[in-house]
SEVOZA-939889 format. One record per residue (C-alpha): residue number from 1; x, y, z. Coordinates in steps of 0.25 Angstrom, whole numbers, plus 5000, padded with zeros to 4 digits. Example, Ala and Ser with C-alpha at 12.3 -4.5 7.8 and 13.67 -1.06 7.14 Angstrom:
2
site num 1 | u 5049 | v 4982 | w 5031
site num 2 | u 5055 | v 4996 | w 5029
***
This chain:
222
site num 1 | u 5000 | v 5000 | w 5000
site num 2 | u 5011 | v 5010 | w 5004
site num 3 | u 5019 | v 5008 | w 4991
site num 4 | u 5006 | v 5011 | w 4983
site num 5 | u 5003 | v 5023 | w 4991
site num 6 | u 5017 | v 5030 | w 4989
site num 7 | u 5018 | v 5025 | w 4975
site num 8 | u 5006 | v 5033 | w 4970
site num 9 | u 5009 | v 5046 | w 4978
site num 10 | u 5013 | v 5049 | w 4992
site num 11 | u 5000 | v 5047 | w 5000
site num 12 | u 4996 | v 5058 | w 5010
site num 13 | u 4995 | v 5054 | w 5024
site num 14 | u 4982 | v 5050 | w 5030
site num 15 | u 4975 | v 5061 | w 5039
site num 16 | u 4977 | v 5052 | w 5052
site num 17 | u 4991 | v 5049 | w 5048
site num 18 | u 4994 | v 5064 | w 5046
site num 19 | u 4987 | v 5068 | w 5059
site num 20 | u 4995 | v 5057 | w 5066
site num 21 | u 5008 | v 5063 | w 5061
site num 22 | u 5004 | v 5078 | w 5063
site num 23 | u 4999 | v 5076 | w 5077
site num 24 | u 5009 | v 5065 | w 5082
site num 25 | u 4997 | v 5055 | w 5083
site num 26 | u 4989 | v 5064 | w 5093
site num 27 | u 4978 | v 5054 | w 5097
site num 28 | u 4967 | v 5066 | w 5098
site num 29 | u 4970 | v 5071 | w 5085
site num 30 | u 4970 | v 5058 | w 5078
site num 31 | u 4957 | v 5055 | w 5084
site num 32 | u 4950 | v 5068 | w 5080
site num 33 | u 4957 | v 5067 | w 5067
site num 34 | u 4951 | v 5054 | w 5064
site num 35 | u 4937 | v 5058 | w 5068
site num 36 | u 4938 | v 5070 | w 5059
site num 37 | u 4944 | v 5061 | w 5047
site num 38 | u 4931 | v 5053 | w 5046
site num 39 | u 4925 | v 5055 | w 5032
site num 40 | u 4935 | v 5065 | w 5029
site num 41 | u 4946 | v 5066 | w 5019
site num 42 | u 4960 | v 5066 | w 5025
site num 43 | u 4964 | v 5079 | w 5020
site num 44 | u 4952 | v 5086 | w 5026
site num 45 | u 4954 | v 5078 | w 5039
site num 46 | u 4968 | v 5083 | w 5040
site num 47 | u 4965 | v 5097 | w 5038
site num 48 | u 4953 | v 5098 | w 5048
site num 49 | u 4961 | v 5090 | w 5059
site num 50 | u 4973 | v 5100 | w 5058
site num 51 | u 4963 | v 5111 | w 5059
site num 52 | u 4956 | v 5106 | w 5071
site num 53 | u 4969 | v 5102 | w 5078
site num 54 | u 4975 | v 5116 | w 5076
site num 55 | u 4963 | v 5121 | w 5085
site num 56 | u 4960 | v 5110 | w 5094
site num 57 | u 4972 | v 5101 | w 5098
site num 58 | u 4967 | v 5093 | w 5110
site num 59 | u 4955 | v 5085 | w 5115
site num 60 | u 4952 | v 5096 | w 5125
site num 61 | u 4953 | v 5107 | w 5115
site num 62 | u 4944 | v 5100 | w 5105
site num 63 | u 4934 | v 5095 | w 5116
site num 64 | u 4932 | v 5110 | w 5120
site num 65 | u 4931 | v 5116 | w 5106
site num 66 | u 4918 | v 5122 | w 5101
site num 67 | u 4911 | v 5112 | w 5092
site num 68 | u 4908 | v 5123 | w 5082
site num 69 | u 4923 | v 5126 | w 5081
site num 70 | u 4927 | v 5112 | w 5079
site num 71 | u 4917 | v 5111 | w 5068
site num 72 | u 4922 | v 5123 | w 5061
site num 73 | u 4936 | v 5118 | w 5061
site num 74 | u 4933 | v 5104 | w 5055
site num 75 | u 4921 | v 5109 | w 5046
site num 76 | u 4928 | v 5104 | w 5034
site num 77 | u 4928 | v 5090 | w 5038
site num 78 | u 4917 | v 5080 | w 5035
site num 79 | u 4906 | v 5079 | w 5046
site num 80 | u 4913 | v 5090 | w 5054
site num 81 | u 4901 | v 5093 | w 5063
site num 82 | u 4901 | v 5078 | w 5068
site num 83 | u 4916 | v 5078 | w 5069
site num 84 | u 4917 | v 5091 | w 5076
site num 85 | u 4907 | v 5086 | w 5087
site num 86 | u 4914 | v 5072 | w 5087
site num 87 | u 4928 | v 5077 | w 5089
site num 88 | u 4924 | v 5087 | w 5100
site num 89 | u 4916 | v 5076 | w 5107
site num 90 | u 4928 | v 5066 | w 5106
site num 91 | u 4938 | v 5077 | w 5112
site num 92 | u 4928 | v 5079 | w 5124
site num 93 | u 4928 | v 5064 | w 5127
site num 94 | u 4943 | v 5063 | w 5126
site num 95 | u 4944 | v 5074 | w 5136
site num 96 | u 4934 | v 5069 | w 5145
site num 97 | u 4936 | v 5054 | w 5145
site num 98 | u 4951 | v 5052 | w 5140
site num 99 | u 4958 | v 5064 | w 5146
site num 100 | u 4960 | v 5070 | w 5132
site num 101 | u 4967 | v 5058 | w 5127
site num 102 | u 4963 | v 5049 | w 5115
site num 103 | u 4961 | v 5035 | w 5120
site num 104 | u 4970 | v 5025 | w 5113
site num 105 | u 4960 | v 5013 | w 5115
site num 106 | u 4951 | v 5010 | w 5104
site num 107 | u 4939 | v 5007 | w 5113
site num 108 | u 4940 | v 5021 | w 5120
site num 109 | u 4942 | v 5028 | w 5106
site num 110 | u 4929 | v 5021 | w 5101
site num 111 | u 4922 | v 5027 | w 5113
site num 112 | u 4924 | v 5041 | w 5107
site num 113 | u 4913 | v 5047 | w 5099
site num 114 | u 4914 | v 5045 | w 5084
site num 115 | u 4927 | v 5036 | w 5085
site num 116 | u 4925 | v 5023 | w 5078
site num 117 | u 4935 | v 5012 | w 5076
site num 118 | u 4942 | v 5019 | w 5064
site num 119 | u 4944 | v 5032 | w 5072
site num 120 | u 4949 | v 5024 | w 5084
site num 121 | u 4958 | v 5016 | w 5076
site num 122 | u 4964 | v 5028 | w 5069
site num 123 | u 4967 | v 5034 | w 5083
site num 124 | u 4974 | v 5021 | w 5088
site num 125 | u 4982 | v 5021 | w 5075
site num 126 | u 4986 | v 5035 | w 5072
site num 127 | u 4986 | v 5040 | w 5087
site num 128 | u 4991 | v 5029 | w 5095
site num 129 | u 4998 | v 5020 | w 5085
site num 130 | u 4989 | v 5008 | w 5090
site num 131 | u 4986 | v 4996 | w 5080
site num 132 | u 4972 | v 4998 | w 5074
site num 133 | u 4966 | v 4998 | w 5060
site num 134 | u 4958 | v 5010 | w 5057
site num 135 | u 4948 | v 5007 | w 5046
site num 136 | u 4943 | v 5018 | w 5038
site num 137 | u 4937 | v 5018 | w 5024
site num 138 | u 4951 | v 5016 | w 5017
site num 139 | u 4955 | v 5004 | w 5026
site num 140 | u 4941 | v 4998 | w 5024
site num 141 | u 4941 | v 5000 | w 5009
site num 142 | u 4955 | v 4995 | w 5006
site num 143 | u 4955 | v 4983 | w 5016
site num 144 | u 4942 | v 4978 | w 5008
site num 145 | u 4948 | v 4981 | w 4994
site num 146 | u 4960 | v 4974 | w 4997
site num 147 | u 4953 | v 4962 | w 5002
site num 148 | u 4959 | v 4963 | w 5016
site num 149 | u 4946 | v 4963 | w 5022
site num 150 | u 4931 | v 4961 | w 5018
site num 151 | u 4924 | v 4970 | w 5027
site num 152 | u 4912 | v 4980 | w 5026
site num 153 | u 4915 | v 4989 | w 5038
site num 154 | u 4928 | v 4996 | w 5043
site num 155 | u 4927 | v 4989 | w 5057
site num 156 | u 4927 | v 4975 | w 5050
site num 157 | u 4939 | v 4980 | w 5042
site num 158 | u 4946 | v 4984 | w 5054
site num 159 | u 4944 | v 4970 | w 5060
site num 160 | u 4948 | v 4963 | w 5048
site num 161 | u 4961 | v 4971 | w 5046
site num 162 | u 4965 | v 4969 | w 5061
site num 163 | u 4965 | v 4954 | w 5058
site num 164 | u 4973 | v 4956 | w 5045
site num 165 | u 4983 | v 4966 | w 5047
site num 166 | u 4995 | v 4965 | w 5057
site num 167 | u 4992 | v 4973 | w 5069
site num 168 | u 5006 | v 4980 | w 5067
site num 169 | u 5000 | v 4986 | w 5054
site num 170 | u 4987 | v 4991 | w 5059
site num 171 | u 4991 | v 5005 | w 5062
site num 172 | u 4996 | v 5006 | w 5047
site num 173 | u 4983 | v 5001 | w 5040
site num 174 | u 4974 | v 5014 | w 5041
site num 175 | u 4984 | v 5024 | w 5036
site num 176 | u 4989 | v 5015 | w 5025
site num 177 | u 4975 | v 5011 | w 5020
site num 178 | u 4970 | v 5025 | w 5021
site num 179 | u 4981 | v 5030 | w 5012
site num 180 | u 4979 | v 5019 | w 5003
site num 181 | u 4964 | v 5022 | w 5002
site num 182 | u 4966 | v 5037 | w 5000
site num 183 | u 4977 | v 5035 | w 4989
site num 184 | u 4975 | v 5022 | w 4982
site num 185 | u 4964 | v 5013 | w 4986
site num 186 | u 4953 | v 5024 | w 4985
site num 187 | u 4939 | v 5021 | w 4988
site num 188 | u 4935 | v 5024 | w 4973
site num 189 | u 4944 | v 5021 | w 4961
site num 190 | u 4956 | v 5016 | w 4970
site num 191 | u 4970 | v 5017 | w 4963
site num 192 | u 4971 | v 5002 | w 4961
site num 193 | u 4983 | v 5004 | w 4951
site num 194 | u 4992 | v 5010 | w 4962
site num 195 | u 4988 | v 4999 | w 4973
site num 196 | u 4998 | v 4988 | w 4975
site num 197 | u 4987 | v 4979 | w 4982
site num 198 | u 4978 | v 4979 | w 4970
site num 199 | u 4981 | v 4964 | w 4967
site num 200 | u 4976 | v 4960 | w 4981
site num 201 | u 4964 | v 4970 | w 4981
site num 202 | u 4950 | v 4964 | w 4979
site num 203 | u 4945 | v 4978 | w 4975
site num 204 | u 4955 | v 4979 | w 4963
site num 205 | u 4954 | v 4965 | w 4958
site num 206 | u 4939 | v 4966 | w 4958
site num 207 | u 4940 | v 4979 | w 4950
site num 208 | u 4950 | v 4973 | w 4941
site num 209 | u 4941 | v 4961 | w 4938
site num 210 | u 4929 | v 4970 | w 4935
site num 211 | u 4938 | v 4979 | w 4925
site num 212 | u 4943 | v 4966 | w 4918
site num 213 | u 4929 | v 4961 | w 4916
site num 214 | u 4930 | v 4950 | w 4926
site num 215 | u 4919 | v 4947 | w 4936
site num 216 | u 4920 | v 4958 | w 4947
site num 217 | u 4924 | v 4954 | w 4961
site num 218 | u 4916 | v 4959 | w 4972
site num 219 | u 4922 | v 4973 | w 4976
site num 220 | u 4924 | v 4975 | w 4991
site num 221 | u 4917 | v 4987 | w 4996
site num 222 | u 4927 | v 4999 | w 4999
***
C-alpha cells in the first residue's frame, strides 16, 4: 500500500495524524478533533480545529465557553450546531468527572456523549498509542473490497480485523487505510491502475470480468 501511495504522489497527512503531530498527541485535542471530523473533509476539519484551539485550548476553557461563540468558530464544518453542543458537553463532563483528563480506557471513553467505537479507538491510537483499530468508511470499504472481511457494519469489520491483523500493527491500520482510501481506493472510480493489490482484490476482479464480457461476480458493498 505505502509503495503505491508514494509512487502516485506524496499523500497528504490525514487530519488526525496531522493533529497528533502538531499537538504532540494531546488527548483532549485528539478527542475534540475526532468528534469534529465526523462527516467532514480532512482539509476543513484541520482548518476548523486549528481555529478552535487558537481560542480554547483546554477542557476547562471549552467547557466554560459560550455555545454561540463555539458555533461561530466552527460554523464552516458540517453539523456545526450539533457538534458545538457536543464538544461543550464532553468538555464539561471531562472537567466534572475526570479532572479535566481524557480517559485512556475505552469503556470510559464510550460513556462520553457522541463518542462511538470509531472515535474512542481513534483516541486510543492517536493520543495514547494503544492498540486499537478505528474503523471509518475508508477502513470498512477497503477491507471489504480486498476481501479481508465480508461485513456490512463497521463494528463487524473491527471485530474481523482484530482477529486477522497482528496486534502490533493495529495502530497503523487506520492511518494507512484512510490515506489509501483518499488517494487510490476511492469510493467512486477507484484508481485500480495504481494499486499493487488489485490482483488480490475482489472488487477489481469482478469489475475486470464484467468489462471483459464474462459473468460478473457479486460486488462487495463499499
